[in-house]
DRENDO-1510 file (C-alpha; in Angstrom, 1 decimal, always signed):
<recs>
REC; n; res; u; v; w
REC; 1; MET; +6.8; +99.8; +60.4 .
REC; 2; SER; +8.8; +97.1; +62.0 .
REC; 3; ASP; +5.8; +94.8; +61.7 .
REC; 4; LYS; +5.6; +95.3; +58.0 .
REC; 5; ILE; +9.3; +94.6; +57.7 .
REC; 6; ALA; +8.9; +91.4; +59.7 .
REC; 7; ILE; +6.0; +90.3; +57.5 .
REC; 8; PHE; +8.0; +91.0; +54.3 .
REC; 9; VAL; +11.0; +89.1; +55.6 .
REC; 10; SER; +8.7; +86.2; +56.5 .
REC; 11; VAL; +7.0; +86.2; +53.0 .
REC; 12; LYS; +10.4; +86.4; +51.3 .
REC; 13; GLN; +11.6; +83.5; +53.4 .
REC; 14; GLN; +8.6; +81.4; +52.4 .
REC; 15; VAL; +9.1; +82.2; +48.7 .
REC; 16; ASN; +12.7; +81.2; +49.1 .
REC; 17; ASP; +11.6; +78.0; +50.8 .
REC; 18; ILE; +9.1; +77.3; +47.9 .
REC; 19; ASN; +11.7; +77.9; +45.3 .
REC; 20; SER; +14.1; +75.6; +47.1 .
REC; 21; THR; +11.3; +73.0; +47.4 .
REC; 22; LEU; +10.4; +73.3; +43.7 .
REC; 23; ALA; +14.1; +73.0; +42.8 .
REC; 24; GLY; +14.3; +69.8; +44.8 .
REC; 25; LEU; +11.1; +68.4; +43.3 .
REC; 26; LEU; +12.4; +69.2; +39.8 .
REC; 27; SER; +15.7; +67.4; +40.5 .
REC; 28; GLU; +13.7; +64.4; +41.8 .
REC; 29; LEU; +11.5; +64.5; +38.7 .
REC; 30; LYS; +14.6; +64.5; +36.5 .
REC; 31; GLU; +16.0; +61.5; +38.4 .
REC; 32; LEU; +12.6; +59.7; +38.1 .
REC; 33; ARG; +12.6; +60.5; +34.3 .
REC; 34; GLY; +16.0; +59.0; +34.0 .
REC; 35; THR; +15.0; +55.9; +36.0 .
REC; 36; ILE; +11.8; +55.6; +33.9 .
REC; 37; ASP; +13.8; +55.8; +30.7 .
REC; 38; SER; +16.3; +53.3; +32.0 .
REC; 39; LEU; +13.4; +50.9; +33.0 .
REC; 40; TYR; +11.7; +51.4; +29.6 .
REC; 41; ALA; +14.9; +50.5; +27.8 .
REC; 42; GLU; +15.4; +47.6; +30.0 .
REC; 43; ASN; +11.8; +46.5; +29.5 .
REC; 44; ARG; +12.2; +46.7; +25.7 .
REC; 45; SER; +15.3; +44.6; +25.9 .
REC; 46; LEU; +13.5; +42.1; +28.1 .
REC; 47; ASN; +10.5; +42.0; +25.6 .
REC; 48; ARG; +12.9; +41.3; +22.7 .
REC; 49; ASN; +14.5; +38.6; +24.7 .
REC; 50; ILE; +11.1; +37.1; +25.6 .
REC; 51; ASP; +10.1; +37.2; +21.9 .
REC; 52; LYS; +13.4; +35.5; +21.0 .
REC; 53; LEU; +12.9; +32.9; +23.7 .
REC; 54; LEU; +9.3; +32.2; +22.6 .
REC; 55; LYS; +10.4; +31.7; +19.1 .
REC; 56; GLU; +13.2; +29.4; +20.2 .
REC; 57; ASN; +10.6; +27.6; +22.4 .
REC; 58; ARG; +8.3; +27.1; +19.4 .
REC; 59; GLU; +11.2; +25.8; +17.3 .
REC; 60; LEU; +12.3; +23.4; +20.0 .
REC; 61; ARG; +8.8; +22.2; +20.5 .
REC; 62; LYS; +8.4; +21.5; +16.8 .
REC; 63; ARG; +11.7; +19.6; +16.8 .
REC; 64; LEU; +10.7; +17.6; +19.8 .
REC; 65; GLU; +7.3; +16.7; +18.4 .
REC; 66; LYS; +8.8; +13.9; +16.3 .
REC; 67; TYR; +10.2; +12.4; +19.5 .
REC; 68; GLU; +7.0; +12.9; +21.5 .
REC; 69; GLN; +4.4; +11.9; +18.9 .
REC; 70; PRO; +3.8; +8.2; +18.3 .
REC; 71; PRO; +5.7; +6.7; +15.3 .
REC; 72; LYS; +3.8; +6.2; +12.0 .
REC; 73; ASP; +3.4; +2.7; +10.7 .
REC; 74; SER; +1.1; +0.8; +8.4 .
REC; 75; GLY; -1.6; +0.6; +11.0 .
REC; 76; ASN; -2.1; +4.3; +11.5 .
REC; 77; SER; -0.8; +5.9; +8.3 .
REC; 78; SER; +0.0; +5.1; +4.6 .
REC; 79; THR; +3.5; +4.0; +5.6 .
REC; 80; PRO; +4.1; +0.6; +3.9 .
REC; 81; PRO; +5.0; -2.4; +6.1 .
REC; 82; SER; +8.4; -2.7; +4.5 .
REC; 83; LYS; +9.4; +0.8; +5.9 .
REC; 84; GLU; +8.1; +0.4; +9.4 .
REC; 85; PRO; +10.5; -0.4; +12.3 .
REC; 86; ILE; +10.6; -4.0; +13.7 .
REC; 87; LYS; +8.8; -2.9; +16.9 .
REC; 88; ALA; +6.0; -1.4; +14.9 .
REC; 89; GLU; +5.7; -4.6; +12.9 .
REC; 90; VAL; +5.4; -6.6; +16.1 .
REC; 91; ASP; +2.7; -4.3; +17.5 .
REC; 92; ARG; +0.8; -4.4; +14.2 .
REC; 93; ARG; +0.6; -8.2; +14.3 .
REC; 94; THR; -1.1; -7.9; +17.7 .
REC; 95; LYS; -3.3; -4.9; +16.9 .
REC; 96; SER; -6.0; -4.5; +14.3 .
REC; 97; LEU; -8.3; -1.7; +13.1 .
REC; 98; ARG; -11.2; -4.2; +13.3 .
REC; 99; LYS; -13.2; -4.2; +16.4 .
REC; 100; LYS; -13.6; -7.4; +18.4 .
REC; 101; SER; -16.9; -9.2; +17.6 .
REC; 102; GLU; -19.0; -11.2; +20.0 .
REC; 103; ARG; -18.4; -14.4; +18.1 .
REC; 104; PRO; -16.0; -17.0; +19.6 .
REC; 105; VAL; -12.6; -17.6; +18.0 .
REC; 106; GLY; -12.3; -20.3; +15.4 .
REC; 107; GLY; -14.8; -22.0; +13.1 .
REC; 108; GLN; -18.4; -20.8; +13.6 .
REC; 109; SER; -21.4; -23.0; +14.2 .
REC; 110; GLY; -22.7; -24.4; +11.0 .
REC; 111; HIS; -19.4; -23.9; +9.1 .
REC; 112; GLU; -18.9; -26.8; +6.8 .
REC; 113; GLY; -15.4; -28.2; +7.2 .
REC; 114; THR; -13.3; -29.8; +4.4 .
REC; 115; THR; -10.8; -32.7; +4.5 .
REC; 116; ARG; -8.6; -34.3; +1.9 .
REC; 117; LYS; -10.3; -37.3; +0.4 .
REC; 118; MET; -8.7; -40.6; -0.7 .
REC; 119; VAL; -8.5; -41.4; -4.4 .
REC; 120; GLU; -10.3; -44.4; -5.7 .
REC; 121; THR; -7.4; -45.7; -7.9 .
REC; 122; PRO; -4.0; -45.0; -6.4 .
REC; 123; ASP; -0.9; -45.1; -8.6 .
REC; 124; GLU; +0.9; -47.5; -6.3 .
REC; 125; ILE; -0.2; -49.9; -3.6 .
REC; 126; GLN; +2.2; -50.8; -0.8 .
REC; 127; GLU; +1.3; -53.5; +1.7 .
REC; 128; VAL; +2.7; -53.2; +5.2 .
REC; 129; SER; +2.8; -56.2; +7.5 .
REC; 130; SER; +5.0; -58.0; +10.0 .
REC; 131; HIS; +7.5; -60.6; +8.8 .
REC; 132; TYR; +8.2; -62.2; +12.1 .
REC; 133; CYS; +6.6; -62.5; +15.6 .
REC; 134; MET; +7.7; -59.8; +18.0 .
REC; 135; GLU; +7.3; -62.3; +20.9 .
REC; 136; CYS; +8.9; -65.5; +19.8 .
REC; 137; GLY; +10.6; -64.5; +16.6 .
REC; 138; ARG; +8.7; -67.1; +14.4 .
REC; 139; ASP; +8.6; -66.5; +10.6 .
REC; 140; LEU; +5.2; -65.1; +9.6 .
REC; 141; SER; +5.7; -64.9; +5.8 .
REC; 142; GLU; +3.2; -67.7; +5.2 .
REC; 143; VAL; +0.6; -66.3; +7.6 .
REC; 144; GLU; -2.2; -64.5; +5.8 .
REC; 145; GLY; -2.7; -61.0; +7.2 .
REC; 146; VAL; -6.0; -59.3; +8.1 .
REC; 147; LEU; -6.5; -55.8; +6.7 .
REC; 148; GLU; -6.8; -53.4; +9.7 .
REC; 149; TYR; -6.9; -49.9; +8.1 .
REC; 150; VAL; -5.8; -48.0; +4.9 .
REC; 151; THR; -4.0; -44.7; +4.4 .
REC; 152; GLN; -2.8; -42.9; +1.3 .
REC; 153; GLN; +0.4; -40.9; +1.0 .
REC; 154; VAL; +0.8; -38.1; -1.4 .
REC; 155; ASP; +4.3; -37.6; -2.8 .
REC; 156; LEU; +6.2; -36.3; -5.8 .
REC; 157; PRO; +8.4; -38.5; -8.0 .
REC; 158; GLN; +12.0; -37.5; -8.7 .
REC; 159; ILE; +11.8; -34.9; -11.4 .
REC; 160; ARG; +14.0; -35.6; -14.4 .
REC; 161; PRO; +13.9; -33.6; -17.7 .
REC; 162; ILE; +12.5; -35.2; -20.9 .
REC; 163; TYR; +14.7; -34.9; -23.9 .
REC; 164; ARG; +12.5; -34.8; -26.9 .
REC; 165; GLU; +14.2; -34.9; -30.2 .
REC; 166; ARG; +12.3; -33.2; -33.0 .
REC; 167; ARG; +13.2; -34.0; -36.6 .
REC; 168; PHE; +12.1; -31.6; -39.3 .
REC; 169; TYR; +11.5; -33.0; -42.8 .
REC; 170; LYS; +11.0; -31.0; -45.9 .
REC; 171; LYS; +8.9; -32.4; -48.7 .
REC; 172; VAL; +9.4; -31.6; -52.4 .
REC; 173; CYS; +6.2; -31.7; -54.5 .
REC; 174; SER; +6.2; -33.0; -58.0 .
REC; 175; CYS; +5.6; -29.4; -59.1 .
REC; 176; GLY; +9.0; -28.6; -57.6 .
REC; 177; CYS; +7.7; -26.7; -54.5 .
REC; 178; CYS; +9.7; -27.4; -51.3 .
REC; 179; ASN; +7.3; -27.6; -48.4 .
REC; 180; ARG; +8.3; -27.0; -44.8 .
REC; 181; ASP; +5.6; -27.1; -42.1 .
REC; 182; TYR; +7.8; -25.3; -39.6 .
REC; 183; ALA; +9.8; -22.1; -39.2 .
REC; 184; PRO; +13.3; -22.1; -40.7 .
REC; 185; ARG; +16.1; -22.6; -38.2 .
REC; 186; ARG; +17.7; -19.4; -37.1 .
REC; 187; ARG; +21.3; -18.9; -38.3 .
REC; 188; GLY; +23.6; -19.5; -35.3 .
REC; 189; GLY; +20.8; -20.8; -33.2 .
REC; 190; ASN; +21.4; -23.6; -30.6 .
REC; 191; ALA; +20.2; -27.1; -31.5 .
REC; 192; ILE; +19.0; -27.4; -27.9 .
REC; 193; VAL; +15.9; -25.4; -26.9 .
REC; 194; PHE; +13.7; -25.4; -23.8 .
REC; 195; GLY; +10.1; -26.6; -24.1 .
REC; 196; LYS; +6.9; -24.8; -23.2 .
REC; 197; ASN; +6.6; -26.3; -19.6 .
REC; 198; ILE; +10.1; -25.1; -18.6 .
REC; 199; ARG; +9.5; -21.7; -20.2 .
REC; 200; ALA; +6.1; -21.3; -18.4 .
REC; 201; ILE; +7.5; -22.5; -15.0 .
REC; 202; ALA; +10.5; -20.1; -15.3 .
REC; 203; THR; +8.1; -17.2; -16.0 .
REC; 204; TYR; +5.7; -18.2; -13.3 .
REC; 205; LEU; +8.4; -18.5; -10.6 .
REC; 206; SER; +10.0; -15.2; -11.7 .
REC; 207; VAL; +6.9; -13.1; -11.9 .
REC; 208; VAL; +4.3; -14.7; -9.6 .
REC; 209; GLN; +6.6; -16.1; -7.0 .
REC; 210; CYS; +9.1; -13.2; -7.4 .
REC; 211; MET; +12.2; -15.4; -7.5 .
REC; 212; PRO; +15.4; -13.7; -8.7 .
REC; 213; TYR; +17.3; -15.3; -11.6 .
REC; 214; GLU; +20.2; -16.6; -9.4 .
REC; 215; ARG; +17.8; -18.5; -7.1 .
REC; 216; LEU; +15.8; -19.6; -10.1 .
REC; 217; GLN; +18.9; -21.0; -11.7 .
REC; 218; SER; +19.7; -22.9; -8.6 .
REC; 219; LEU; +16.2; -24.3; -8.2 .
REC; 220; PHE; +16.1; -25.7; -11.8 .
REC; 221; GLU; +19.4; -27.4; -11.3 .
REC; 222; THR; +18.6; -28.8; -7.8 .
REC; 223; MET; +15.0; -29.8; -8.2 .
REC; 224; PHE; +14.5; -30.3; -12.0 .
REC; 225; ASN; +18.0; -31.5; -13.0 .
REC; 226; VAL; +18.1; -28.8; -15.7 .
REC; 227; ARG; +21.0; -26.5; -16.1 .
REC; 228; ILE; +19.9; -23.1; -17.4 .
REC; 229; SER; +21.8; -19.8; -17.3 .
REC; 230; GLN; +20.5; -16.6; -15.8 .
REC; 231; GLY; +20.8; -14.9; -19.2 .
REC; 232; THR; +18.5; -17.6; -20.7 .
REC; 233; LEU; +16.0; -17.1; -17.9 .
REC; 234; ALA; +15.9; -13.4; -18.6 .
REC; 235; ASN; +15.5; -14.0; -22.3 .
REC; 236; ILE; +12.5; -16.3; -21.6 .
REC; 237; VAL; +10.8; -13.7; -19.6 .
REC; 238; ARG; +11.4; -11.0; -22.2 .
REC; 239; GLU; +10.1; -13.3; -25.0 .
REC; 240; MET; +6.9; -13.8; -22.9 .
REC; 241; LEU; +6.5; -10.0; -22.9 .
REC; 242; GLU; +6.0; -10.1; -26.7 .
REC; 243; LYS; +3.5; -13.0; -26.5 .
REC; 244; SER; +1.5; -11.2; -23.8 .
REC; 245; ARG; +0.8; -8.0; -25.8 .
REC; 246; PRO; -2.6; -9.2; -27.3 .
REC; 247; ALA; -3.8; -10.2; -23.9 .
REC; 248; ILE; -2.7; -6.9; -22.4 .
REC; 249; ALA; -4.5; -5.0; -25.1 .
REC; 250; LEU; -7.7; -7.0; -24.4 .
REC; 251; ILE; -7.4; -6.3; -20.6 .
REC; 252; GLU; -6.8; -2.6; -21.3 .
REC; 253; ARG; -9.8; -2.4; -23.6 .
REC; 254; MET; -12.1; -4.1; -21.0 .
REC; 255; ILE; -10.9; -1.7; -18.2 .
REC; 256; LYS; -11.7; +1.3; -20.5 .
REC; 257; GLU; -15.2; +0.0; -20.8 .
REC; 258; SER; -15.6; -0.6; -17.0 .
REC; 259; SER; -17.8; +1.8; -14.9 .
REC; 260; VAL; -15.8; +1.5; -11.6 .
REC; 261; VAL; -12.0; +1.3; -11.6 .
REC; 262; GLY; -9.5; +1.4; -8.8 .
REC; 263; PHE; -6.2; +3.2; -9.2 .
REC; 264; ASP; -3.0; +3.4; -7.3 .
REC; 265; GLU; +0.7; +4.1; -7.9 .
REC; 266; SER; +4.0; +3.3; -6.4 .
REC; 267; GLY; +7.7; +4.0; -7.0 .
REC; 268; CYS; +9.6; +1.6; -9.3 .
REC; 269; TYR; +13.4; +1.8; -9.7 .
REC; 270; THR; +14.5; +0.8; -13.2 .
REC; 271; ASN; +18.2; +0.8; -14.1 .
REC; 272; GLY; +18.8; +3.1; -11.1 .
REC; 273; LYS; +16.2; +5.6; -12.0 .
REC; 274; LEU; +12.9; +6.3; -10.3 .
REC; 275; ASN; +9.9; +5.5; -12.4 .
REC; 276; TRP; +6.3; +4.9; -11.3 .
REC; 277; SER; +4.2; +1.8; -11.4 .
REC; 278; TRP; +0.5; +2.4; -12.0 .
REC; 279; ILE; -2.4; +0.0; -11.5 .
REC; 280; ALA; -5.9; +0.1; -12.9 .
REC; 281; GLN; -8.1; -2.7; -11.7 .
REC; 282; THR; -11.6; -4.0; -11.3 .
REC; 283; THR; -13.1; -7.0; -9.6 .
REC; 284; TYR; -12.0; -9.3; -12.5 .
REC; 285; LEU; -9.2; -7.3; -14.2 .
REC; 286; THR; -5.8; -6.1; -13.4 .
REC; 287; LEU; -3.6; -3.8; -15.5 .
REC; 288; VAL; -0.2; -2.8; -14.1 .
REC; 289; PHE; +2.1; -0.6; -16.3 .
REC; 290; ARG; +5.1; +1.7; -15.9 .
REC; 291; GLY; +4.9; +5.5; -16.2 .
REC; 292; ALA; +7.5; +8.3; -16.2 .
REC; 293; GLY; +5.7; +10.3; -13.5 .
REC; 294; ARG; +3.1; +10.4; -10.8 .
REC; 295; GLY; +0.9; +13.0; -12.3 .
REC; 296; ALA; -2.5; +12.9; -13.9 .
REC; 297; LYS; -1.0; +13.0; -17.4 .
REC; 298; VAL; +0.0; +9.4; -17.2 .
REC; 299; LEU; -3.6; +8.2; -16.9 .
REC; 300; GLU; -4.9; +10.7; -19.4 .
REC; 301; GLU; -2.4; +9.5; -22.0 .
REC; 302; ARG; -3.2; +5.8; -21.3 .
REC; 303; PHE; -7.0; +5.8; -21.0 .
REC; 304; GLY; -8.0; +9.0; -22.8 .
REC; 305; ASP; -11.7; +9.9; -22.9 .
REC; 306; SER; -12.8; +6.7; -21.2 .
REC; 307; LEU; -11.9; +8.3; -17.9 .
REC; 308; LYS; -15.0; +10.5; -18.2 .
REC; 309; ASN; -17.2; +7.4; -17.9 .
REC; 310; MET; -15.4; +5.9; -14.8 .
REC; 311; VAL; -15.9; +6.2; -11.1 .
REC; 312; ALA; -12.4; +6.2; -9.7 .
REC; 313; VAL; -11.7; +4.5; -6.4 .
REC; 314; THR; -8.4; +6.0; -5.1 .
REC; 315; ASP; -6.5; +7.4; -2.1 .
REC; 316; ARG; -6.3; +11.2; -1.6 .
REC; 317; HIS; -3.4; +11.7; -4.0 .
REC; 318; SER; -4.1; +15.1; -5.7 .
REC; 319; ALA; -3.5; +13.7; -9.3 .
REC; 320; TYR; -6.7; +11.7; -9.2 .
REC; 321; PHE; -8.8; +14.9; -8.5 .
REC; 322; ALA; -7.2; +16.7; -11.4 .
REC; 323; ILE; -8.7; +14.2; -13.8 .
REC; 324; ASP; -12.2; +14.6; -15.2 .
REC; 325; PHE; -13.6; +11.3; -13.8 .
REC; 326; LEU; -17.4; +10.7; -13.8 .
REC; 327; ASN; -17.1; +10.6; -10.0 .
REC; 328; ASN; -14.7; +9.6; -7.2 .
REC; 329; GLN; -14.7; +7.4; -4.1 .
REC; 330; ILE; -11.8; +7.8; -1.7 .
REC; 331; CYS; -10.5; +4.9; +0.3 .
REC; 332; LEU; -12.0; +4.8; +3.7 .
REC; 333; ALA; -9.4; +2.3; +4.9 .
REC; 334; HIS; -6.8; +5.1; +4.4 .
REC; 335; LEU; -9.0; +7.5; +6.4 .
REC; 336; LEU; -9.4; +5.0; +9.2 .
REC; 337; ARG; -5.7; +4.6; +9.5 .
REC; 338; ASN; -5.0; +8.3; +9.5 .
REC; 339; LEU; -7.6; +8.8; +12.2 .
REC; 340; GLU; -6.1; +6.0; +14.2 .
REC; 341; TYR; -2.8; +8.0; +14.3 .
REC; 342; LEU; -4.8; +10.9; +15.9 .
REC; 343; ASN; -6.0; +8.5; +18.5 .
REC; 344; ASP; -2.4; +7.6; +19.3 .
REC; 345; ILE; -1.5; +11.2; +19.6 .
REC; 346; ASP; -4.3; +12.1; +22.0 .
REC; 347; LYS; -6.0; +9.2; +23.7 .
REC; 348; GLU; -8.4; +11.5; +25.6 .
REC; 349; GLN; -10.0; +13.2; +22.6 .
REC; 350; THR; -13.2; +11.8; +21.1 .
REC; 351; TRP; -13.4; +13.6; +17.7 .
REC; 352; ALA; -11.3; +11.2; +15.7 .
REC; 353; LYS; -13.0; +8.2; +17.4 .
REC; 354; ASP; -16.4; +9.7; +16.5 .
REC; 355; VAL; -15.4; +10.1; +12.8 .
REC; 356; GLN; -14.1; +6.5; +12.8 .
REC; 357; THR; -17.4; +5.2; +14.3 .
REC; 358; LEU; -19.3; +7.0; +11.5 .
REC; 359; LEU; -17.2; +5.5; +8.8 .
REC; 360; ARG; -17.3; +2.0; +10.3 .
REC; 361; GLU; -21.1; +2.2; +10.6 .
REC; 362; ALA; -21.5; +3.2; +6.9 .
REC; 363; ILE; -19.2; +0.3; +5.9 .
REC; 364; HIS; -21.1; -2.1; +8.1 .
REC; 365; LEU; -24.4; -1.0; +6.6 .
REC; 366; ARG; -23.1; -1.6; +3.1 .
REC; 367; ASN; -21.9; -5.1; +4.1 .
REC; 368; GLN; -25.4; -5.9; +5.5 .
REC; 369; LYS; -27.3; -4.4; +2.5 .
REC; 370; THR; -24.9; -5.5; -0.3 .
REC; 371; TYR; -27.1; -4.7; -3.3 .
REC; 372; GLU; -29.3; -1.9; -2.0 .
REC; 373; VAL; -29.1; +1.8; -2.9 .
REC; 374; ILE; -28.6; +3.7; +0.4 .
REC; 375; PRO; -29.1; +7.5; +0.4 .
REC; 376; LYS; -26.0; +9.3; +1.7 .
REC; 377; ASP; -27.6; +12.6; +2.8 .
REC; 378; SER; -28.1; +11.6; +6.4 .
REC; 379; TRP; -24.5; +10.3; +6.6 .
REC; 380; LEU; -23.2; +13.6; +5.2 .
REC; 381; THR; -25.2; +15.5; +7.7 .
REC; 382; ARG; -23.6; +13.5; +10.6 .
REC; 383; LEU; -20.2; +14.1; +9.1 .
REC; 384; ASP; -20.8; +17.9; +8.7 .
REC; 385; GLU; -21.7; +18.1; +12.4 .
REC; 386; LEU; -18.3; +16.6; +13.3 .
REC; 387; LEU; -16.5; +18.9; +10.9 .
REC; 388; LYS; -18.1; +22.0; +12.5 .
REC; 389; LYS; -16.5; +21.3; +15.8 .
REC; 390; ASN; -13.7; +23.7; +16.8 .
REC; 391; LEU; -10.4; +21.8; +17.1 .
REC; 392; ASP; -8.1; +24.8; +17.8 .
REC; 393; ASN; -7.4; +23.6; +21.3 .
REC; 394; MET; -6.0; +20.4; +20.0 .
REC; 395; ARG; -2.7; +19.6; +18.2 .
REC; 396; ASN; -2.2; +20.9; +14.6 .
REC; 397; GLU; -2.6; +17.4; +13.1 .
REC; 398; PHE; -6.3; +17.4; +14.0 .
REC; 399; ASN; -7.0; +20.5; +12.0 .
REC; 400; GLU; -4.9; +19.2; +9.1 .
REC; 401; MET; -7.0; +16.0; +9.1 .
REC; 402; LYS; -10.2; +18.0; +9.4 .
REC; 403; ARG; -9.3; +20.2; +6.4 .
REC; 404; GLY; -8.3; +17.1; +4.4 .
REC; 405; ILE; -11.7; +15.5; +5.0 .
REC; 406; ILE; -13.5; +18.8; +4.1 .
REC; 407; ARG; -11.7; +18.8; +0.7 .
REC; 408; CYS; -12.9; +15.3; -0.1 .
REC; 409; ARG; -16.3; +15.4; +1.7 .
REC; 410; ASP; -18.3; +14.7; -1.5 .
REC; 411; TYR; -16.4; +11.5; -2.3 .
REC; 412; ILE; -16.7; +9.7; +1.1 .
REC; 413; PHE; -20.1; +8.1; +0.9 .
REC; 414; ASN; -20.6; +7.5; -2.8 .
REC; 415; PHE; -20.3; +3.7; -2.2 .
REC; 416; LEU; -23.6; +3.8; -0.3 .
REC; 417; GLU; -25.5; +5.0; -3.4 .
REC; 418; ASN; -23.8; +2.7; -5.8 .
REC; 419; PRO; -23.4; -1.0; -4.7 .
REC; 420; GLU; -20.7; -1.5; -7.4 .
REC; 421; ILE; -18.4; +1.0; -5.7 .
REC; 422; PRO; -16.2; -0.5; -2.9 .
REC; 423; SER; -15.6; +1.5; +0.2 .
REC; 424; ASP; -11.8; +1.1; +0.0 .
REC; 425; ASN; -9.0; +0.8; -2.5 .
REC; 426; ASN; -7.5; -2.4; -1.0 .
REC; 427; GLY; -7.8; -4.2; -4.3 .
REC; 428; SER; -5.4; -1.8; -6.0 .
REC; 429; GLU; -3.0; -2.0; -3.1 .
REC; 430; ARG; -3.0; -5.8; -3.2 .
REC; 431; GLY; -2.5; -5.7; -7.0 .
REC; 432; ILE; +0.5; -3.4; -6.8 .
REC; 433; ARG; +2.1; -5.1; -3.7 .
REC; 434; LYS; +3.6; -7.8; -5.8 .
REC; 435; LEU; +5.9; -5.2; -7.4 .
REC; 436; LYS; +7.2; -4.1; -4.0 .
REC; 437; VAL; +7.8; -7.8; -3.0 .
REC; 438; LYS; +9.7; -8.3; -6.3 .
REC; 439; GLN; +11.9; -5.2; -5.6 .
REC; 440; LYS; +12.4; -6.3; -2.0 .
REC; 441; ILE; +13.8; -9.6; -3.1 .
REC; 442; SER; +15.5; -8.8; -6.3 .
REC; 443; GLY; +16.3; -5.1; -6.0 .
REC; 444; CYS; +15.6; -2.7; -8.9 .
REC; 445; PHE; +14.9; -3.8; -12.5 .
REC; 446; ARG; +18.0; -3.8; -14.6 .
REC; 447; SER; +16.3; -2.7; -17.8 .
REC; 448; ASP; +13.1; -1.1; -19.1 .
REC; 449; THR; +12.3; -4.3; -21.0 .
REC; 450; GLY; +12.6; -6.4; -17.8 .
REC; 451; ALA; +10.4; -4.0; -15.9 .
REC; 452; ASP; +7.7; -4.0; -18.6 .
REC; 453; ALA; +7.8; -7.8; -18.8 .
REC; 454; PHE; +7.1; -8.1; -15.1 .
REC; 455; HIS; +4.3; -5.6; -15.2 .
REC; 456; ALA; +2.6; -7.2; -18.2 .
REC; 457; LEU; +2.9; -10.8; -17.0 .
REC; 458; HIS; +1.8; -9.9; -13.5 .
REC; 459; SER; -1.3; -8.3; -15.0 .
REC; 460; ILE; -2.1; -11.5; -16.8 .
REC; 461; ALA; -1.4; -13.7; -13.8 .
REC; 462; ASP; -3.4; -11.5; -11.4 .
REC; 463; THR; -6.4; -11.3; -13.8 .
REC; 464; ALA; -6.4; -15.1; -14.1 .
REC; 465; TRP; -6.3; -15.4; -10.3 .
REC; 466; LYS; -9.3; -13.0; -9.9 .
REC; 467; ASN; -11.3; -15.2; -12.3 .
REC; 468; GLY; -10.5; -18.4; -10.4 .
REC; 469; GLN; -8.0; -19.6; -12.9 .
REC; 470; SER; -4.4; -20.8; -12.4 .
REC; 471; PRO; -1.8; -18.2; -13.0 .
REC; 472; LEU; +0.6; -20.9; -14.2 .
REC; 473; LYS; -2.0; -22.2; -16.8 .
REC; 474; ALA; -2.6; -18.6; -18.0 .
REC; 475; ILE; +1.2; -18.2; -18.6 .
REC; 476; LEU; +1.3; -21.6; -20.2 .
REC; 477; ALA; -1.5; -20.5; -22.6 .
REC; 478; LEU; +0.8; -17.6; -23.7 .
REC; 479; VAL; +3.5; -20.1; -24.7 .
</recs>
C-alpha cells in the first residue's frame, strides 16, 4: 500500500513539474511572440525608410546627372553654336566629327594653284627712282634709269557721291494732249532722292551682310560721304520687299516643282513675339518665309498638294513626319552628332561608335559612287543587327537614342537609292543661319514688314549665290 502511495505521489509530482514547465514555455512563447511582433514592426518601418531612401537616391542621381554628364554643344547635339559656352566653342574648334585622313596637311599633289595676275593696261603708272646718289649726294635727275622690275598696286579711289540732276519736261501736242514720259511727282515728296546704286548697296549690306541700320548709317557717312537717316534705310528695304514679290513667286513655283527639297525651321522674334522662320531649299533655290507656328500646317498651307511629290530632307522634328511627303530622308549629320554625345557619356561602350561607323561608311560610299543607285537592303540589315542589341545595362540616353533610330529606320538610307537625295540637311541649316546672324547682331525685328523683307531678300540673294551670281547684282536687278 505504501508503495502505491509513493508511486502516486511521484507521478503527481511529475505532472506538476510538467505543468510548471509548460507554463514556463508558454510564457517564453508569449515573450518571443512579442519580440517577433516588435521586430516585424521595426522591419516594416526600416523597409519604408529604405524605400524612401531609394526614392531619394534616384531623385538625387537624376539631379546630379546634369553635372556628371558632358555638356551638350554644337558638336554632339543640335545645340546651335550661339548657345554653347565659351569652353565648348574652344573645344569645337579643335575637334571635328571628321576622321583624320592619310593625306598630308595643305595643298595636295597635283592641285593647281592660283595667283593674282597683273592687268595689261593699268589706270595709272607711277615711276619710282632715286633723285640723288646715296653715296656722294650727286643729283641724278638727268641720269636715265634702267627698269629693274614692275609691280601693280590695287587700291580704291576716295568715294564721293554723284549728284545727278534730273529735269522732267512735259510736251504738249498740237492735238492738245499733254505728254509726260515719267511718273508724276508725289505731293509732299522730297526733291532729293537716292539712286539705284545707293538703294541696292543699302539693301545688300542690311540683308546679306546683316548690318544694323545705325552702323549702316555710319558707314554711308564715313565711307561714301552720304548722309542718310535710319528711317530712310528702313524704307528702302521695305520698298525692296514689294519689288521682290515676282521673284519670290517664281522661286516658290520652282520649289513646288522640285522632287527633292530640304526643310528646316528656327525661332524668329518679331516685335517681341516668337514667330518661326521656315526654309525650303534645293541645290539651286532658297525660299525663306515666316510662319506663325512650328507645326505641319505651315508647310501644308504654303505648298499644298505639291508636298506629295517631294522627298523631304529634314531633321527628326515630328512635324515633318505628319506631312504626306512622297518620302523622307533624315539628316545623318544630326544622328552623328547625337551619337557623339553618347560617346562622351560612356567612352568604353562600342554601340554608338558602331552605328557611327555604319553611317559614315554609307556616306563615304555615296561620295565615291556619286551617280549610282546603291541598294539599301544590306545597310538596313546591318543597322537592324545593331538595333537588336540589349542596352538595358547602359544609361537611359542609349535606349532613347535606339528608340529614336527605330522610329526613323526607313528614312536613313534613302539617299543611297536616289543620287539626287543628300545624306544631310546642312544646306537648309546654312540657308537659315543668316537669320540667326542677323538677330545676333541687330536683335529682334521691329515689325512684320521688316521681318518679311529680310526673309524675301535673303531668299533672292542666297538663290543668286547658289547659281554662281553676285547677290549685289541680283538686288540691283530688283531696283
